[in-house]
C-alpha positions as CSV (number, residue, x, y, z in Angstrom):
1,M,124.3,68.0,-49.5
2,S,124.8,65.2,-52.1
3,N,122.7,64.9,-55.2
4,E,121.0,61.4,-55.0
5,L,120.9,61.2,-58.8
6,L,124.6,61.5,-59.1
7,K,125.5,58.9,-56.6
8,L,127.5,56.1,-58.1
9,E,125.3,53.5,-56.5
10,N,122.3,54.9,-58.4
11,Q,124.0,54.6,-61.9
12,G,122.9,51.8,-64.1
13,C,125.7,52.7,-66.5
14,F,128.3,52.1,-63.8
15,R,127.0,48.5,-63.3
16,L,127.0,47.7,-67.0
17,Y,130.6,49.2,-67.4
18,T,131.9,47.3,-64.3
19,A,130.3,44.0,-65.4
20,A,131.7,44.4,-68.9
21,R,135.1,45.3,-67.6
22,L,135.3,42.3,-65.2
23,I,134.2,39.9,-68.0
24,V,136.8,41.2,-70.3
25,Q,139.3,41.0,-67.5
26,G,138.3,37.3,-67.1
27,Y,139.2,36.6,-70.7
28,Q,142.7,38.1,-70.4
29,P,144.8,35.1,-69.4
30,W,143.6,33.1,-72.5
31,L,143.7,36.0,-74.9
32,S,147.2,36.9,-73.7
33,Q,148.3,33.3,-74.5
34,M,147.0,33.8,-78.0
35,G,148.7,37.2,-78.3
36,I,145.4,39.1,-78.9
37,T,143.2,41.7,-77.3
38,Y,139.6,41.2,-76.4
39,T,138.5,43.4,-79.4
40,Q,140.7,41.4,-81.8
41,Y,139.0,38.2,-80.4
42,L,135.6,39.7,-81.2
43,V,136.8,40.4,-84.8
44,L,138.1,36.9,-85.1
45,M,134.8,35.4,-83.9
46,V,133.0,37.4,-86.6
47,L,135.5,36.1,-89.2
48,W,135.4,32.5,-87.9
49,E,131.6,32.5,-88.4
50,N,132.0,34.0,-91.9
51,D,135.3,34.8,-93.5
52,H,135.9,37.5,-96.2
53,Q,133.8,40.3,-94.8
54,P,133.9,44.0,-95.5
55,V,135.3,46.1,-92.7
56,N,132.0,48.0,-92.3
57,D,130.1,44.7,-91.9
58,I,132.4,43.6,-89.1
59,A,132.1,47.1,-87.5
60,H,128.3,46.9,-87.7
61,K,128.1,43.5,-86.1
62,L,130.4,44.7,-83.2
63,Y,128.7,48.0,-82.8
64,L,131.9,49.8,-83.5
65,E,132.7,52.8,-85.8
66,S,134.6,52.0,-88.9
67,N,137.3,54.4,-87.9
68,T,137.9,52.3,-84.8
69,M,138.2,49.2,-87.0
70,T,140.9,50.6,-89.3
71,P,143.8,50.6,-86.7
72,L,142.5,47.4,-85.2
73,I,142.5,45.5,-88.5
74,K,145.9,47.1,-89.4
75,R,147.4,45.6,-86.1
76,M,145.9,42.3,-86.9
77,E,147.3,42.4,-90.4
78,A,150.8,43.3,-89.1
79,E,150.5,40.3,-86.8
80,K,149.6,38.1,-89.8
81,I,146.2,37.2,-88.4
82,V,144.1,38.8,-91.3
83,T,144.6,40.3,-94.7
84,R,142.9,43.3,-96.3
85,R,142.1,43.7,-99.9
86,K,139.9,46.0,-102.0
87,D,136.6,44.4,-103.1
88,K,136.8,43.4,-106.7
89,T,133.3,44.8,-107.5
90,D,133.4,47.9,-105.2
91,A,136.8,49.5,-104.7
92,R,135.3,51.6,-101.8
93,K,135.0,48.4,-99.7
94,T,138.0,46.7,-97.9
95,I,137.6,43.1,-97.4
96,V,139.1,41.4,-94.3
97,S,140.1,37.7,-94.6
98,L,141.6,35.3,-92.1
99,T,145.2,34.1,-92.7
100,E,146.2,30.6,-92.1
101,R,147.3,31.8,-88.6
102,G,144.0,33.4,-88.0
103,K,142.2,30.3,-89.0
104,A,144.4,28.2,-86.7
105,M,143.6,30.4,-83.8
106,E,140.0,29.2,-83.9
107,Q,141.1,25.8,-82.6
108,E,143.1,27.5,-79.9
109,A,140.2,29.7,-78.9
110,E,137.7,26.7,-78.6
111,K,138.6,26.2,-75.0
112,I,137.8,29.8,-74.0
113,P,134.0,29.5,-73.5
114,G,134.5,26.4,-71.3
115,C,137.3,28.2,-69.3
116,M,135.0,31.3,-68.8
117,T,132.1,29.0,-67.7
118,E,134.5,27.4,-65.1
119,L,135.8,30.9,-64.0
120,L,132.2,32.2,-63.5
121,A,131.2,28.9,-61.7
122,G,134.1,29.4,-59.4
123,K,132.7,32.8,-58.5
124,G,129.2,31.4,-57.9
125,I,127.7,32.4,-61.3
126,A,125.8,29.5,-62.9
127,P,125.6,29.3,-66.7
128,T,121.8,29.5,-66.5
129,E,122.2,32.8,-64.6
130,L,124.3,34.3,-67.3
131,V,122.1,33.0,-70.1
132,G,119.1,34.3,-68.3
133,I,120.3,37.9,-68.8
134,F,121.1,37.5,-72.6
135,S,117.6,38.4,-73.7
136,T,117.5,41.5,-71.5
137,L,120.9,42.6,-72.7
138,D,120.0,41.9,-76.4
139,S,116.8,44.0,-76.0
140,F,118.8,46.8,-74.3
141,I,121.4,46.8,-77.0
142,S,118.9,46.7,-79.8
143,K,117.0,49.6,-78.3
144,M,120.2,51.7,-77.6
145,A,121.7,51.1,-81.0
146,S,118.5,52.0,-82.9
147,N,118.4,55.5,-84.5
């Protein structure tokens, strides 16, 4: 006898995981051209919006642990996308800044949202359908992230 509660089809977590994985997979062709991962793309978006941020602030915005950020930022630094330096007023903080290469990547990335919209439209997902779930997801994330 099978436990109904443990059936995959009854799991909300599986739906969220699968949707997220498929969306990230959709980004791959463009991110591969840029030579970055999806998580690096998220870091870049945070820095394109506001450069020179502490690692902890970036981690907070992305709902990531700072110990996840360190190897990620180190890889980006090795690829000359960002630089790291100690904060002048608080040596405990590490400030992440875009390099010229990192700044130039913003122009390259500008096409990605439109490409993703086309990809989704080709699968029968209208932009309004996706935008329609944003507030639900935002509420869900907010509630799950609160302590």
